[in-house]
N, C-alpha and C positions, 0 to 999 in steps of 0.2 A: 672078320679079319680078311683083308685082301692080300692076294698073293702077288709078289713082285712079277713084273713082266719079264719073260725070258729075254736074255741078251741075244740080239740078232747081229751076227757077225757078217760082214760082206765076204763074198766069195773071193777066191784068189784072183780070178780073172778080172773082177771088178777093181780090186786093189791094184793090179798091174796096169789096167787101163787108166786109173787115177794117177799112177806114177808117171805114165807116158804123157798124159795131159799136163801134169805138173812140170815135166821137163820142157815141154813146149812153152809154158808160161815163164819158166825160169830163163829161157833164152832171151825173152823180151826184157825181163828184169835185169839180167846181166848186161844186155846191150846198152841199156840206159845208165845203169849205175856202175858199170865196169868199163866197157869199151869207150863210151862217149867221153868220160873224164880223162882217160888215158890218151885218147886220140887228141883231145883239145890241148892237154898239157904237152904232149909230144910235138904238136904243131908249133906251139910257142917256144918251147925249149930246144927243139930240134934234136931231142934225145928220146930214146925209148926207156921205159921203166924196166928194171931188171925183172926177169921172169919170176923170181921168188916174191917180188913185191906184188906183181899182178896176181899170182896164185894166192897169196895171203889176203889180198883185197877181195878176190872172189870168194874165198873161204869165209871171210867175215860177213860179206853180203848174204851168203846162203845161211850162215849161222843166225844172223839177226832176223832174216825172213822167217825161217822155221820156228825159232824160239818165240817170236812175237805171235805168230798165228796159233801155234800149238798151246801157248800159255794163256792166250786171250781168246777163248771160245773153242779151242780144240780142232779148228778146221783151217786148212789153207784154202786158197781160191779153188784149186782143183778138187779138194775134198768136199767143198760145198756143192760143187757141180755134181759130183758122184754120190752125194748124200752119205758121206763117211765122216765119222767123228772120232777123234783120239781122246781116250779116257785113261785114267789110271786103272790099275787092276781092280781096285775096290769100287769102281764105277763113278768116282768123283773126277773133278777137273785135274788136268795134268799140272804138276808143279813145274817151275822153271828148271829145277834140277833134273827132273824126269825128262823134260824136253831136251835139255842139254845132253843127257846120257843117250837118249834115243838118237839124236843127231850124230853124236860121236860114234856110237855103235853101228849106225847105218852105213858109214863109209866102208869099213871092212866087210860088213854083212852083204852089201851089194857089190862092192868092188872085187871081192874074191870069187869071181865067176858066178855071182848070185847065190852063193852058198846060203846066206841068211834068208833069201827068198825061198829057196828049195826046202829049207828047214820047215816051212809051213806045211808041206805035204806030209811030214812025219810027226809034227807036233799034235798032241791030242786036242788042243784047242785051236789049231790052225793059225797060231801066232807066228809072225816073222821072228827071226832070231833076235833082232834088235829090240822088238817089242817085249820079248821074253826077258831079255837082260835089263831093260830100262823099267820094267814094271808097268808097261802100258798095254793098251789093247785098242784095236779099231772096231767100231760098232756102226751099225746103220743108224743114221739120224732121222 
């Protein structure tokens, strides 16, 4: 009988570096999919979109980006670079519902002064708060 390999979790600094790199990549994604269309439409209509429209558009772009990558392979572009994979707590692939929950929980987790990130320093498995709530985990790939 073979023993299962122990789960190797990335360190907190590695996860933070991946998040920083992800933010840089998302600037480019948002520039193409958010700024460019609104700039072109504004140039033709001579009007700017309402801020709530721009914010909703950005939210939807980010939602689709993360849900697609997390549900299809468990890695975003930055996570591939840093060799980090998102799995469900049982070690299987992440379901679309778990990906959605992780995305939604990440906003307050990161936005409230990084409370959900700091949570990892006190969590016995070193999970971020949004991973704990969504039933997901980050592992080394």
